[in-house]
BASEKE-650484 format. One record per residue (C-alpha): residue number from 1; residue in three letters; x negated, y, z negated. Coordinates in Angstrom, 2 decimals. Each point is the difference from the previous one (the first is absolute). Layout:
BEGIN
- nr / rest / east / north / up
- NUM / ala / X / Y / Z
...
***
This chain:
BEGIN
- nr / rest / east / north / up
- 1 / met / -60.14 / 120.74 / 9.34
- 2 / arg / -3.34 / -1.76 / 0.21
- 3 / lys / -1.72 / 3.23 / -1.08
- 4 / arg / 2.18 / 0.22 / -3.17
- 5 / ser / -0.85 / -3.59 / -1.00
- 6 / ser / -3.72 / 0.67 / 0.30
- 7 / ser / 0.28 / 3.00 / -2.30
- 8 / ile / 1.80 / -2.02 / -2.63
- 9 / leu / -2.70 / -2.74 / 0.16
- 10 / val / -2.85 / 2.49 / -0.49
- 11 / ala / 1.77 / 1.62 / -2.95
- 12 / gly / 0.47 / -3.43 / -1.65
- 13 / met / -3.67 / -0.86 / 0.34
- 14 / met / -1.16 / 3.27 / -1.53
- 15 / phe / 2.26 / -0.23 / -3.12
- 16 / pro / -2.15 / -2.55 / -1.94
- 17 / val / -3.11 / 2.03 / 0.78
- 18 / leu / 1.60 / 3.16 / -1.32
- 19 / ala / 1.26 / -1.87 / -3.10
- 20 / ala / -3.52 / -1.23 / -0.75
- 21 / ile / -1.41 / 3.50 / 0.41
- 22 / val / 2.66 / 1.43 / -2.33
- 23 / ala / -0.67 / -2.72 / -2.61
- 24 / cys / -3.75 / 0.65 / 0.03
- 25 / asp / 0.60 / 3.68 / -0.31
- 26 / phe / 2.39 / -0.65 / -2.97
- 27 / lys / -2.61 / -2.15 / -1.82
- 28 / ser / -2.69 / 2.63 / 0.53
- 29 / gln / 2.29 / 2.63 / -1.46
- 30 / his / 1.26 / -2.31 / -2.88
- 31 / pro / -2.94 / -2.12 / -1.34
- 32 / gly / 2.18 / -1.31 / -2.92
- 33 / ala / 1.80 / -2.28 / 2.42
- 34 / asn / -2.94 / -2.54 / -0.19
- 35 / ala / 0.33 / -0.23 / -3.79
- 36 / ala / 3.45 / -1.49 / 0.37
- 37 / glu / -1.61 / -3.09 / 1.55
- 38 / ile / -2.36 / -0.57 / -3.07
- 39 / pro / 1.67 / -2.15 / -2.72
- 40 / ser / 0.09 / 1.32 / -3.53
- 41 / ala / -1.32 / -1.98 / -2.95
- 42 / lys / 0.49 / 0.32 / -3.74
- 43 / val / -3.44 / 0.38 / -1.59
- 44 / ala / -1.40 / 0.48 / -3.50
- 45 / ala / -3.37 / 1.30 / -1.11
- 46 / ala / -2.28 / -2.16 / -2.18
- 47 / met / -0.54 / 1.67 / -3.38
- 48 / arg / -1.81 / -0.57 / -3.26
- 49 / gly / 2.17 / -1.03 / -2.93
- 50 / asp / 0.72 / -2.58 / -2.68
- 51 / ile / 1.86 / -3.32 / 0.29
- 52 / ala / 1.27 / -2.06 / -2.93
- 53 / his / 1.87 / -3.30 / -0.23
- 54 / thr / 1.96 / -0.52 / -3.21
- 55 / leu / 2.11 / -2.86 / -1.31
- 56 / ser / 3.00 / 0.66 / -2.24
- 57 / leu / 1.21 / -2.85 / -2.21
- 58 / ala / 2.49 / -0.55 / -2.78
- 59 / gly / -1.76 / -1.66 / -2.94
- 60 / gln / 1.36 / -1.55 / -3.17
- 61 / phe / -1.51 / 0.25 / -3.47
- 62 / gln / -0.72 / -3.22 / -1.88
- 63 / pro / -1.44 / -0.55 / -3.50
- 64 / tyr / -3.71 / -0.69 / 0.00
- 65 / gln / 0.71 / -3.17 / -1.98
- 66 / val / 3.15 / -1.74 / -1.26
- 67 / val / -0.35 / -2.59 / -2.77
- 68 / asp / 2.58 / -2.32 / -1.53
- 69 / val / -1.12 / -0.26 / -3.62
- 70 / his / 0.32 / -3.54 / -1.41
- 71 / pro / -1.08 / -1.12 / -3.49
- 72 / lys / -2.81 / -2.53 / -0.30
- 73 / val / 1.94 / -2.00 / -2.61
- 74 / thr / 3.59 / -1.12 / -0.39
- 75 / gly / 1.86 / 1.61 / -2.87
- 76 / phe / 2.98 / 1.95 / -1.24
- 77 / met / 0.19 / 3.72 / 0.70
- 78 / val / -0.33 / 1.79 / -3.35
- 79 / lys / -0.23 / 3.51 / 1.39
- 80 / ile / -0.21 / 1.75 / 3.37
- 81 / asn / -1.38 / 3.53 / -0.03
- 82 / val / 0.74 / 1.21 / 3.54
- 83 / asp / 2.83 / 0.47 / 2.45
- 84 / ile / 0.29 / 0.94 / 3.68
- 85 / gly / -1.54 / 3.35 / 0.83
- 86 / asp / -2.41 / -0.03 / -2.94
- 87 / arg / -3.57 / 0.99 / 0.75
- 88 / val / -2.58 / -2.24 / -1.69
- 89 / arg / -3.77 / -0.09 / -0.37
- 90 / lys / -2.33 / -2.93 / 0.50
- 91 / gly / -0.21 / -2.07 / -3.21
- 92 / glu / 3.25 / 1.37 / -1.44
- 93 / thr / 2.22 / -2.64 / -1.67
- 94 / leu / 3.09 / -0.64 / 2.10
- 95 / ala / 1.58 / -2.80 / -2.05
- 96 / val / -0.63 / -2.29 / -2.99
- 97 / leu / 0.73 / -3.74 / -0.02
- 98 / glu / 0.29 / -2.45 / -2.89
- 99 / val / -1.47 / -3.53 / 0.26
- 100 / pro / 0.29 / -1.75 / -3.43
- 101 / glu / -1.92 / -3.14 / 0.97
- 102 / leu / -2.83 / 2.15 / 1.28
- 103 / asn / -0.37 / 1.63 / -3.42
- 104 / ala / -0.39 / -3.44 / -1.63
- 105 / gln / -2.51 / -1.03 / 2.64
- 106 / leu / -2.01 / 3.14 / -0.63
- 107 / lys / -0.14 / -0.74 / -3.74
- 108 / gly / -1.21 / -3.51 / 0.77
- 109 / thr / -2.85 / 1.29 / 2.15
- 110 / val / -1.01 / 2.49 / -2.69
- 111 / phe / -0.20 / -2.88 / -2.54
- 112 / glu / -2.03 / -2.06 / 2.46
- 113 / val / -2.45 / 2.85 / 0.46
- 114 / glu / -0.50 / 0.33 / -3.75
- 115 / arg / -0.56 / -3.74 / -0.38
- 116 / ala / -2.50 / 0.02 / 2.86
- 117 / lys / -1.87 / 2.81 / -1.76
- 118 / asp / -0.20 / -2.05 / -3.19
- 119 / asp / -1.23 / -3.07 / 1.89
- 120 / leu / -2.66 / 2.06 / 1.72
- 121 / leu / -1.13 / 1.55 / -3.28
- 122 / arg / -0.18 / -3.46 / -1.58
- 123 / ala / -2.08 / -1.30 / 2.90
- 124 / gln / -2.40 / 2.92 / -0.28
- 125 / his / -0.48 / -0.69 / -3.74
- 126 / glu / -0.60 / -3.66 / 0.80
- 127 / ile / -2.78 / 1.01 / 2.40
- 128 / lys / -1.67 / 2.06 / -2.72
- 129 / arg / 0.27 / -2.86 / -2.54
- 130 / ala / -1.43 / -2.54 / 2.47
- 131 / glu / -2.82 / 2.35 / 0.93
- 132 / ala / -0.88 / 0.53 / -3.68
- 133 / ile / -0.11 / -3.76 / -0.68
- 134 / his / -2.03 / -0.59 / 3.13
- 135 / ser / -2.44 / 2.74 / -0.95
- 136 / ala / -0.63 / -1.57 / -3.45
- 137 / leu / -0.35 / -3.56 / 1.30
- 138 / his / -2.23 / 1.12 / 2.83
- 139 / ala / -2.27 / 1.86 / -2.46
- 140 / asp / -0.26 / -3.12 / -2.21
- 141 / tyr / -0.96 / -2.14 / 2.98
- 142 / glu / -2.63 / 2.53 / 1.15
- 143 / arg / -1.61 / 0.10 / -3.48
- 144 / leu / -0.16 / -3.81 / -0.28
- 145 / leu / -1.45 / -0.23 / 3.50
- 146 / glu / -2.70 / 2.60 / -0.74
- 147 / thr / -0.90 / -1.73 / -3.30
- 148 / ser / -0.20 / -3.39 / 1.71
- 149 / lys / -2.36 / 1.43 / 2.61
- 150 / ala / -2.16 / 1.67 / -2.65
- 151 / gln / -0.14 / -3.04 / -2.31
- 152 / pro / 0.71 / -3.19 / 1.93
- 153 / gly / 1.71 / -2.67 / -2.12
- 154 / leu / 1.21 / 2.46 / -2.61
- 155 / ile / 3.54 / 0.06 / 1.46
- 156 / ala / 1.66 / -3.30 / 0.69
- 157 / gln / 1.04 / -0.53 / 3.57
- 158 / gln / 3.49 / -0.94 / -1.08
- 159 / glu / 0.44 / 3.29 / -1.82
- 160 / leu / -1.28 / 1.89 / 3.07
- 161 / asp / 2.40 / -1.84 / 2.31
- 162 / asp / 2.95 / 0.72 / -2.28
- 163 / ala / -0.86 / 3.73 / -0.02
- 164 / glu / -0.25 / 0.05 / 3.80
- 165 / ser / 3.34 / -1.80 / 0.34
- 166 / lys / 1.74 / 2.49 / -2.28
- 167 / asp / -1.54 / 2.88 / 1.98
- 168 / leu / 1.30 / -1.33 / 3.32
- 169 / ser / 3.42 / -0.80 / -1.46
- 170 / ser / 0.40 / 3.52 / -1.39
- 171 / glu / -0.96 / 1.43 / 3.39
- 172 / ser / 2.75 / -2.01 / 1.68
- 173 / gln / 2.44 / 1.29 / -2.62
- 174 / val / -0.92 / 3.55 / 1.04
- 175 / asp / 0.74 / -0.85 / 3.65
- 176 / ala / 3.30 / -1.59 / -0.97
- 177 / ala / 0.98 / 3.07 / -2.03
- 178 / lys / -0.81 / 2.27 / 2.95
- 179 / ala / 2.07 / -2.17 / 2.37
- 180 / ala / 2.92 / 0.14 / -2.44
- 181 / ala / -0.34 / 3.76 / -0.20
- 182 / ala / 0.03 / 0.24 / 3.79
- 183 / gly / 3.20 / -2.04 / 0.07
- 184 / ala / 1.51 / 2.26 / -2.65
- 185 / gln / -1.00 / 3.03 / 2.06
- 186 / gln / 1.72 / -1.39 / 3.09
- 187 / his / 3.10 / -0.81 / -2.01
- 188 / ala / 0.04 / 3.54 / -1.36
- 189 / glu / -0.25 / 1.42 / 3.52
- 190 / val / 2.89 / -2.20 / 1.17
- 191 / ala / 2.07 / 1.15 / -2.96
- 192 / his / -0.79 / 3.63 / 0.77
- 193 / thr / 0.89 / -0.50 / 3.67
- 194 / asp / 3.31 / -1.62 / -0.86
- 195 / asn / 0.74 / 2.78 / -2.46
- 196 / asp / -0.80 / 2.63 / 2.64
- 197 / arg / 2.30 / -1.76 / 2.47
- 198 / val / 2.93 / -0.11 / -2.39
- 199 / gln / -0.70 / 3.53 / -1.16
- 200 / ala / 0.09 / 1.15 / 3.65
- 201 / leu / 3.35 / -1.73 / 0.44
- 202 / gln / 1.20 / 1.70 / -3.18
- 203 / asn / -1.14 / 3.35 / 1.41
- 204 / tyr / 2.04 / -0.72 / 3.13
- 205 / thr / 3.16 / 0.25 / -2.08
- 206 / asn / -0.62 / 3.75 / 0.33
- 207 / val / 0.69 / 0.58 / 3.71
- 208 / val / -1.99 / 3.03 / 1.18
- 209 / ala / 0.01 / 2.05 / 3.18
- 210 / pro / -2.73 / -1.13 / 2.44
- 211 / leu / -0.19 / 3.45 / 1.62
- 212 / asp / 1.32 / 3.56 / -0.18
- 213 / gly / 3.40 / 0.22 / 1.61
- 214 / val / 3.76 / 0.28 / -0.20
- 215 / ile / 2.48 / -2.67 / -1.06
- 216 / val / 2.20 / -0.45 / 3.06
- 217 / trp / 2.07 / -2.90 / -1.34
- 218 / arg / 0.63 / -1.83 / -3.28
- 219 / tyr / 1.03 / -3.65 / 0.00
- 220 / ala / 0.11 / -1.06 / -3.69
- 221 / asp / 1.69 / 1.07 / -3.23
- 222 / thr / -0.70 / -0.56 / -3.69
- 223 / gly / 0.61 / -3.60 / -1.12
- 224 / ala / -0.44 / -1.56 / 3.43
- 225 / leu / -2.22 / -3.05 / 0.45
- 226 / ile / -2.75 / 1.07 / 2.39
- 227 / gln / -1.89 / -2.67 / 1.94
- 228 / ser / -3.72 / 0.35 / 0.51
- 229 / gly / -1.22 / 1.01 / 3.44
- 230 / thr / -2.83 / -2.55 / 0.14
- 231 / asn / 1.73 / -2.54 / 2.23
- 232 / ser / 1.15 / 0.10 / 3.61
- 233 / asn / 3.71 / 0.09 / -0.79
- 234 / glu / 1.35 / 2.92 / 2.02
- 235 / gln / 3.17 / 0.08 / -2.12
- 236 / asp / -1.89 / 1.26 / -3.06
- 237 / ile / 1.31 / 3.51 / -0.58
- 238 / pro / -2.52 / 2.76 / -0.81
- 239 / ile / 0.54 / 2.43 / -2.86
- 240 / val / -0.35 / 3.15 / 2.11
- 241 / arg / -1.16 / 1.13 / 3.42
- 242 / leu / -2.77 / 2.61 / -0.14
- 243 / ser / -0.75 / 2.36 / 2.88
- 244 / gln / -3.25 / 1.93 / 0.33
- 245 / ser / 1.58 / 3.22 / 1.26
- 246 / gly / -2.71 / 2.45 / -1.03
- 247 / leu / -1.74 / -0.98 / 3.23
- 248 / leu / 2.11 / -0.79 / 3.05
- 249 / arg / -0.57 / -1.63 / 3.36
- 250 / leu / 1.51 / 1.85 / 2.97
- 251 / arg / 0.52 / -2.61 / 2.70
- 252 / met / 0.40 / 0.87 / 3.69
- 253 / pro / 0.42 / -2.14 / 3.15
- 254 / ile / -2.62 / 0.97 / 2.60
- 255 / pro / 1.14 / -0.93 / 3.56
- 256 / glu / -2.16 / -2.53 / 1.80
- 257 / asn / -1.24 / 2.50 / 2.60
- 258 / asp / -1.28 / 2.33 / -2.73
- 259 / val / -1.78 / -2.61 / -2.15
- 260 / gln / -3.29 / 0.84 / 1.75
- 261 / phe / 0.10 / 3.51 / -1.47
- 262 / val / 0.41 / -1.09 / -3.66
- 263 / his / -3.11 / 0.26 / -2.22
- 264 / ile / -0.57 / -0.12 / -3.74
- 265 / gly / -0.21 / 3.54 / -1.37
- 266 / asp / 1.96 / 1.67 / 2.82
- 267 / pro / 2.17 / 2.86 / -1.33
- 268 / met / 3.79 / -0.05 / 0.22
- 269 / gln / 2.44 / 2.79 / -0.69
- 270 / val / 2.81 / -1.15 / -2.31
- 271 / arg / 3.30 / 1.72 / -0.73
- 272 / val / 2.48 / -1.28 / -2.60
- 273 / asp / 3.27 / 1.74 / 0.75
- 274 / ala / 1.77 / -1.43 / -3.06
- 275 / ile / -2.18 / 2.06 / -2.34
- 276 / gly / -1.22 / 2.69 / 2.41
- 277 / arg / -3.64 / -1.01 / -0.30
- 278 / ser / -2.71 / -0.06 / 2.67
- 279 / phe / -3.61 / -1.14 / -0.26
- 280 / thr / -2.87 / -1.51 / 1.95
- 281 / gly / -0.83 / -3.67 / -0.56
- 282 / lys / -2.63 / -2.38 / 1.30
- 283 / ile / 0.42 / -3.45 / 1.49
- 284 / met / -1.28 / -2.47 / -2.61
- 285 / arg / 0.75 / -3.36 / 1.60
- 286 / phe / 1.81 / -1.74 / 2.84
- 287 / thr / 0.85 / -3.62 / 0.67
- 288 / arg / -2.08 / -0.37 / 3.20
- 289 / asp / 2.88 / -2.18 / 1.18
- 290 / val / 2.83 / 0.98 / 2.37
- 291 / asn / 3.44 / -1.31 / -0.93
- 292 / phe / 1.22 / -2.37 / 2.69
- 293 / glu / 3.61 / 1.25 / -0.09
- 294 / thr / -0.39 / 3.75 / -0.51
- 295 / arg / -3.37 / 0.40 / 1.79
- 296 / thr / -1.19 / 2.28 / -2.78
- 297 / met / -2.79 / -0.11 / -2.58
- 298 / glu / 0.61 / 0.94 / -3.62
- 299 / thr / -2.21 / 2.85 / -1.20
- 300 / glu / -0.22 / 1.45 / -3.53
- 301 / ile / -0.83 / 3.28 / -1.71
- 302 / asp / -0.57 / 0.15 / -3.78
- 303 / val / 1.97 / 2.83 / -1.59
- 304 / glu / -0.59 / 1.29 / -3.54
- 305 / asn / 3.30 / 0.23 / -1.87
- 306 / lys / -0.99 / 0.70 / -3.60
- 307 / asp / 3.09 / 2.11 / -0.62
- 308 / leu / 2.24 / -2.73 / 1.53
- 309 / ser / 1.63 / 2.63 / 2.23
- 310 / ile / 0.03 / -2.50 / 2.87
- 311 / ser / 2.13 / -3.09 / -0.55
- 312 / pro / -0.86 / -3.29 / 1.73
- 313 / gly / 2.31 / -0.54 / 2.95
- 314 / met / 0.02 / 3.64 / 1.08
- 315 / tyr / -0.78 / 0.81 / 3.62
- 316 / ala / -2.62 / 2.43 / 1.27
- 317 / asn / -0.67 / 1.50 / 3.42
- 318 / thr / -3.62 / -0.38 / 1.01
- 319 / glu / -2.08 / 1.32 / 2.85
- 320 / met / -3.34 / -1.44 / 1.10
- 321 / glu / -2.28 / 1.53 / 2.60
- 322 / leu / -0.94 / -2.73 / 2.47
- 323 / gly / -2.25 / 2.19 / 2.13
- 324 / his / -1.22 / 3.58 / 0.26
- 325 / ala / -2.08 / 1.89 / 2.54
- 326 / glu / -0.99 / 3.67 / -0.37
- 327 / lys / -1.02 / 2.54 / 2.66
- 328 / val / 0.20 / -2.46 / 2.88
- 329 / val / 1.10 / 0.44 / 3.62
- 330 / thr / 3.72 / -0.74 / 0.28
- 331 / ile / 2.41 / -0.38 / 2.91
- 332 / pro / 3.65 / -1.11 / 0.22
- 333 / val / 0.47 / -3.77 / -0.06
- 334 / glu / 2.05 / 0.33 / 3.22
- 335 / ala / -3.15 / 1.12 / 1.82
- 336 / leu / -1.55 / -3.48 / -0.37
- 337 / val / 0.32 / -2.58 / 2.77
- 338 / leu / -1.03 / -3.61 / -0.60
- 339 / lys / -1.75 / -1.57 / 2.98
- 340 / gly / -0.89 / -3.54 / -0.89
- 341 / asn / -1.78 / 0.32 / -3.33
- 342 / gln / -1.17 / 3.55 / 0.64
- 343 / glu / 1.70 / 3.19 / -1.18
- 344 / thr / 0.01 / 2.69 / 2.72
- 345 / val / 1.21 / 3.60 / 0.35
- 346 / tyr / 0.78 / 2.09 / 3.09
- 347 / leu / -2.25 / 3.05 / -0.35
- 348 / leu / 0.37 / 3.22 / 2.01
- 349 / asp / -3.14 / 1.65 / 1.33
- 350 / ala / -0.47 / 3.73 / 0.54
- 351 / ser / 1.90 / -0.15 / 3.32
- 352 / asn / 2.86 / -1.96 / -1.56
- 353 / his / -0.89 / -3.24 / 1.73
- 354 / ile / 0.58 / -3.27 / -1.88
- 355 / arg / -3.00 / -1.96 / -1.22
- 356 / ala / 0.55 / -3.33 / -1.84
- 357 / arg / -2.31 / -0.32 / -3.01
- 358 / asn / -0.53 / -2.83 / -2.45
- 359 / val / 0.16 / 0.96 / -3.67
- 360 / glu / -0.68 / -1.66 / -3.35
- 361 / val / 3.00 / 0.27 / -2.30
- 362 / gly / -0.26 / 0.07 / -3.80
- 363 / leu / 2.76 / 0.54 / -2.52
- 364 / arg / 3.53 / 0.37 / 1.36
- 365 / gly / 2.70 / 2.13 / -1.57
- 366 / ser / 3.68 / 0.27 / 0.79
- 367 / arg / -0.62 / 2.59 / 2.78
- 368 / leu / -3.76 / 0.43 / 0.33
- 369 / ala / -2.99 / -2.28 / 0.51
- 370 / glu / -3.66 / 0.49 / -0.93
- 371 / ile / -2.39 / 0.01 / 2.96
- 372 / lys / -3.46 / -1.13 / -1.09
- 373 / ser / -1.61 / 0.45 / 3.42
- 374 / gly / 0.96 / 1.03 / 3.51
- 375 / leu / 1.56 / 3.42 / -0.64
- 376 / glu / -0.99 / 3.38 / -1.39
- 377 / pro / 2.20 / 2.65 / -1.63
- 378 / gly / 1.75 / 2.02 / 2.72
- 379 / asp / 0.17 / -2.81 / 2.56
- 380 / arg / 3.45 / -0.22 / 1.59
- 381 / val / 1.70 / -3.39 / 0.35
- 382 / ile / 3.30 / -1.01 / 1.60
- 383 / val / 2.65 / -0.98 / -2.53
- 384 / gly / 2.49 / -2.64 / 1.12
- 385 / ala / 1.13 / -1.35 / 3.39
- 386 / gln / -3.58 / -0.69 / 1.09
- 387 / asp / 1.20 / -2.54 / 2.56
- 388 / lys / 1.25 / 2.92 / 2.14
- 389 / tyr / -3.56 / 1.27 / 0.57
- 390 / ser / -3.16 / -1.32 / 1.58
- 391 / glu / -3.73 / 0.61 / -0.18
- 392 / gly / -1.05 / 3.22 / 1.74
- 393 / gln / 3.52 / 1.35 / 0.33
- 394 / gln / 0.49 / 3.71 / -0.62
- 395 / val / 2.74 / 0.96 / -2.43
- 396 / ser / 1.51 / 3.13 / -1.43
- 397 / pro / -0.58 / -0.26 / -3.79
- 398 / ile / 2.70 / 0.90 / -2.48
- 399 / leu / -1.76 / 0.42 / -3.33
- 400 / thr / 2.03 / -1.42 / -2.89
- 401 / pro / -0.92 / 1.17 / -3.51
- 402 / glu / -0.86 / -2.92 / -2.31
- 403 / pro / -1.08 / -0.05 / -3.67
- 404 / ala / -3.66 / -0.63 / -0.72
- 405 / ser / 0.66 / -2.21 / -3.05
- 406 / asp / 2.37 / -2.86 / -0.70
- 407 / val / 1.07 / -2.32 / -2.83
- 408 / met / 1.50 / -3.39 / 0.79
- 409 / arg / 2.28 / -1.16 / -2.80
- 410 / glu / 0.78 / -3.69 / -0.17
- 411 / ala / 2.64 / -1.39 / -2.36
- 412 / gly / -0.03 / -3.43 / -1.65
- 413 / gly / 2.34 / -2.02 / -2.20
- 414 / val / 0.18 / -0.96 / -3.66
- 415 / ile / -0.87 / -3.18 / -1.83
- 416 / asp / 3.01 / -2.02 / -1.17
- 417 / met / -1.19 / -0.98 / -3.47
- 418 / lys / 2.87 / -2.44 / -0.55
- 419 / ala / -0.95 / -1.87 / 3.15
- 420 / glu / -3.66 / 0.10 / -1.03
- 421 / glu / 0.79 / -1.61 / -3.38
- 422 / glu / 2.14 / -2.69 / 1.60
- 423 / ser / -2.70 / -0.86 / 2.55
- 424 / ser / -2.61 / -0.27 / -2.77
- 425 / gly / 2.15 / -2.25 / -2.16
- 426 / gly / 0.93 / 2.73 / -2.44
- 427 / ala / -3.60 / 0.61 / -1.10
- 428 / lys / -0.57 / 3.31 / -1.72
***
């Protein structure tokens, strides 16, 4: 019995040894068993490609200018030559007013001008007459003075004094005539100025277009009393509203985060679906002010519209390139790990061991990021779940195909023109 127990004990002690020998022999015959202990990792290769960041916005067309045309004088509408939708040219007569009292005033200024001309002519003749008298009297005095010097006592002193007095008096008459002529000249200029003023008011009875455009609304009819637009009364009704539609402003709201990318002259692709038209425009101006409520900045493109194919109020889809990088090293955005303020990637060396490397990141797309320094094309980086790995760890890479180029498309909103007009007090 004791002998059987000893045999069982020896057999039990030798079993682990035999198991270890069998396991070692199995590993030597099946080397792939070690690979099962190495974790796999999803990796992507750095490549050269292009990255672009675009912003898509809905814009709204507005007239370049909108003018409410008021007359300069108050009068009755005799004739109106235009109606809504009519296209007019600068200087074209839109309406004719009648102001009877202005006609009488104009006649009065014409009469005053003619009278001023006569007074000036009379004053000029008076100067000539005074100069002629002075010339004769002065010559008489000079002769008497010369004779008196040549033959003392021949000319009485009284006679010489009288001649001198007449000479000086005639000279003062010349000065007085010149002063009167100057006064007549000033009066004539005042009369001319007054006549020009009234004539200008008379010309204002013909209301003309201040610019090329389209009549978008008509407020007055024939026979109506039209008040002048020279005072601050906001209730004064204009004759027509004129829109400069041959040149349009396309307004777009640039989001606050993208304001830094907006520059004068930057191109924008524009598509007007309503008329099936596409073209390239350039940014002409922007407000340089972000709206407090919408957090956007208004930006404008000038659009030629000579054929009036685009109507103000239409919408357009626009696309602006915020950034572009060509033939740069790109990797998936998921390969980037932020450590503090430093962007890092987990790079695999030739033996598939992990090496953390700092990189400088440039433009980011929707899927890819530009690497300015730190990587070369062909370098393999771990994509996603980097917290599962550590520096120096060996992994089994699973290469995931990724595109070399990427375009990030950002969408914005549209400007509410009604709200804009209300916030600006209805200013056009």
